[in-house]
Phi, psi and omega in degrees: 000313182296326180293320182295320179294322178296320177294318180298315179301318179296320178294320180295316179299321181295319182294314182297323180289328181272350183294313184298311178295329181290318179297321180295314182296322180293317177300319181291323178290321182300319182296318179295317185289314182294329179265007176063036176083000183284338183230151179233125176250138173231129183247125181293300180224153174215126180224131177251156173221101181294325179298316179268003179049053183221163176217139182229127179237143178220156179053057176276143185217119180246125183219139177288151178294147184279341185291111184298341181294338182277348182242075180269182182290347180261006180288130181261015176246151179259159179269125187227137172247125187226136172228131180234121179286322181200143178229119179238126176238122184229158178069038181284131178283088185293323182294318176295326176295317179295328180268009176056045175252176175302127189265122173278142179224130180293315182203149167229123185237121178243129182230146174070056187255128173237119184241135174227106178272114183284321181200170177267164181300140179291329180240128181271120176234134178295114184280156177290149169302152187301319184293337178280350178266004175292158175300154185300331180279357182247108179287338180175169177233142177238099186258124181289319185217130178232123182226136171239123186239149178053056180268130170238137186214153177204152175232138177119142183272348184283179180296320176254119184292155174290322176225138180215152177225118183288319177200140181217156179219130180236132175227125178231138178235149182053063181270124178241098186270084187197172178301323181290323180291325177294327185273346181287110186284351179270357182257155174240111185058042180077352186259148174290315176226150180224133172234123184236131174231134178223155179217138177070055180264134178218136180216134176250164179060034173269092183051051176065029178221161175249134181247130175230128180236127178293301181215150175213151178208136174232134178230115181286333178293314181273351182059047186229135172233125180233131175240123179247142174055061180264135177226133178230128183220154180293133179201138176215150179298149179304136175089353180256136182292149178289121181269327186235163182296148182283139181216128175237123186222132167235146171208143185295317182199141172239126184229119177250132177241156177076017182285114177241091184297337180297334181283353179292334176297333177263016180057038177227147178216120178238119183249146176282310185205156174227123179241128176235122183249130174052055171284136180235111191234129169234126182214159176251115184298148178292155175297324179249133184299134182290164178288161176305154185300320183299325177290329175290327179279333187308316183297340187249328184226140173279331181212130175230119183231147177219120185289325187209136171228143180218135176232135181228150172064035185279158178212131179223131175230132180259118179259173177076017176212150187300324183293322178046055179297147182224131180233127185247157176048060181274131173231121187226136177224128177233148181230142176056068178268138171219122187253101173197178187295320182297316182295326180297330180255006181287119180294346177269003180240152173236122186044053176070000183248151172289335181201142169231145172235128181227134172229140178223164172262217183305127179230128184227159178196157175266129183245138188042052189304144005261027192279321189230154162233141187215173181162201178201162183276329184203145175229144176217121176223157180217113182289337182286321179267351177076029186247147174214139180220129174249143177240132174057053175284152183205150172227119187231131176286151180264358180206168184289167179299317180299318179294321179298312184296324179288326178291321182270345180078013177200173179292136179205125182297136174258114191251128171247129185226133173228126184232103181301323183208137167233128180234133177232137178233160180070022180284138179257093185286333179295319178297319178295321180291311189270330185236355184068024179265144179255101179239127184212153176282299183217141171235129181245128178249118182253129177053043177297134175237125180231131174239124178243118180253134176227153178231107186278008179278358179247157182295161178294156175296130186287344178264155177299147179292146178267347183270070180217154179304319186289332176287327175298324180286344182260014178308143182284001178236154178287128182236130177205096176247115184294324187205131172241128183244128178250127184236123169056054180265159174229134179230126177235132178246137175239134183224126179267116188286135178284339182277316184258342184071010177253159183263128174260151185223139175219134183238138178243121184242164174049047179276129175227143183186173174223148174236123183240154178057051179273094188209153171245017178280115183300343177283341184242352182242127178198173179295328176280346180224066186274173166293148181231133176247129176230128182213151173217152181180198184226141173271126181054030175068011185226335185250114187285139178219143179232137188221143174221126184226140175248129186231099171286091191297341180263006176290117182296340181270358180068024183292136176203163184211164181187179175215157180211147178229144178239134179275187180302141175178168179273128179292345181293347177299338183275356183298324182302337178260316188288322185301307180291323191271324186241358182055040181225138179238135170276105179295326178194171178148131181241125177264125173276320181191145175219138177233136183235139168229131184216161173220135188223156172209197183290347184259318189194178170233134180226158179163195182225154178233123174245105184242123173260116181214172179208161175057045178273132176213132179247157175230129175278139179241156178249132179292346181247017182286189180275211186298323176263012175058042177237144177228172177299322180295314179294329178292314178299313178301323182295319178296318180291321182296314182283334182272332185249317190267302194286130169277116186286346177206154180211119354286155176286148187298319184286338180263317176078001183246134183282127172283118180269126180275137178275126183256105178219131178198137182284141182271136171258115185290348179279351178245165189282170174297330177297322177291325178294318181293322177297320176303310180300321180295317180300307183295321178295321178295308180301315181294325184292325185270004175126343182289139182304153183301318183290322179294318181296320178294318181296317179297315183297333179275357174293119184271000000 
């Protein structure tokens, strides 16, 4: 009996001693057989423990065969190089395996994995699900813990791989590798929970771009995806044409919460929040506008919702275009986003969201390049309340008025604009997004400063002016601003005279006014319901003026009318403009009151000027005179002008009747409506003080 036990013991020990070599040899042969000789597996050590129900393998090495005949165009396998430092399987349910039941496994741990995928399969074949590749005697595996540690991976046969991973870790719990596990919609890749960490990810040739990721983490239990130190930059292989717009992006962190990958099987994705920190984006826009976002998403998802999105510390620069706009310190918040076709047309949504809040810092761009640069220091908008505010907006020329005219080859006003604050309320952001319509309740411009420089030594612009009422009515977008308010504005005009070569100046201070019914909507605009401009201010900060103009913006003839009144003041305030431009000086003259009524269209301006003044005296100047620009000829002309032509007072004491000036001047379509109003003012003033009507008209029409 004792001998029999000894023999049995010897046989068991022999089997145990032979089990490990047999298993190692069987595994190596199975790989060669199943891959039809294309792969070779070598296992450094293999040790089993039936008592502990475990198996440990180390120094695994998988290599593709070198024979090129085994890798033809019809091969459905890829060439892979794999090294595994250690593989430990513990807690194997041997009794369930013997009974051909689902095998429970306590844990599977793989450490020190290096993968190099040289190429993809030459032939694409729809592969079987992983649970169907188990041996026929194994109906399934139930793994309590699956871990992959110190994973390195790369794809590409070149010296520099197309895709690489410096280090990765994968942890999965409650893995059910069976048909039931595959059908469980609450599982992700057969696992109840998955935790993935990666570091040093790099990929090239991703739609002509390179992607680099510092760190990333995904937790299915926390429904969280975090990407840290992400960089995307334009890249393409040498010799290949750029197919897509160039884009360069870096961001400190991207964080998604509420991510449920299991819902992707139903083509749905609902996210709680998206946080983007410090994105720095430079991109070149495509030549052709891309399709709407919902069309890009539609092939992959039937529904995409996002409860909250937040972006902080953003920077955007648009390259590849002359304007080159740049936006700094962007902070953006969006709520209740839904991306589909219905949401794109929902009048209660703006860019798929129920509300957006946007704040930016300094924003700059080149306007009408290379003539201007413009921008603002800060922007704040809220689509829910319909409010927008700009701080310290500016438009600055990059060259002098003379240089601008020389560059363009004709007269063009050189404008400098500074606007400390712009506020808009009642803005319909949904209409702007969906129809390109500008609809607002009120826009307020506070402390606006405008400087207009002109050089009359160049020919007029050969094209019609765009600063006219009729052009405003023909804007390619729907415009409807109920009220524009201007508070405490200053406007200064400088004009370099072609006759004298000197610059004339006229300043308007303390301007306040309103513009109402600024619209090109035919339901709101007509001759009976025109746009109305009301303004008041001071010439040279001392001469009060009030203005009211009615503008039917859809009138094809550009018809409009208005009236203006001037309070008491010295007419010598106009010398800063008349001396350089007309070679005429008002030696003295006091205006008690002046009233203008006019009507204008595309052909002319007509009207009347009623000016009450006294002690008026003019002096003719010579552009080639001495220090005071007087010559013998101008002195004689001055005497004749004041003695024969000029009415020194209106009304005259002996007549008692006010001389009404006739305002008539032909319109030049190449100049703005502002120039036409000035022409009418000049012709009415000259006729009022005694100049013949035809002469007054001729002088007013001199450009």
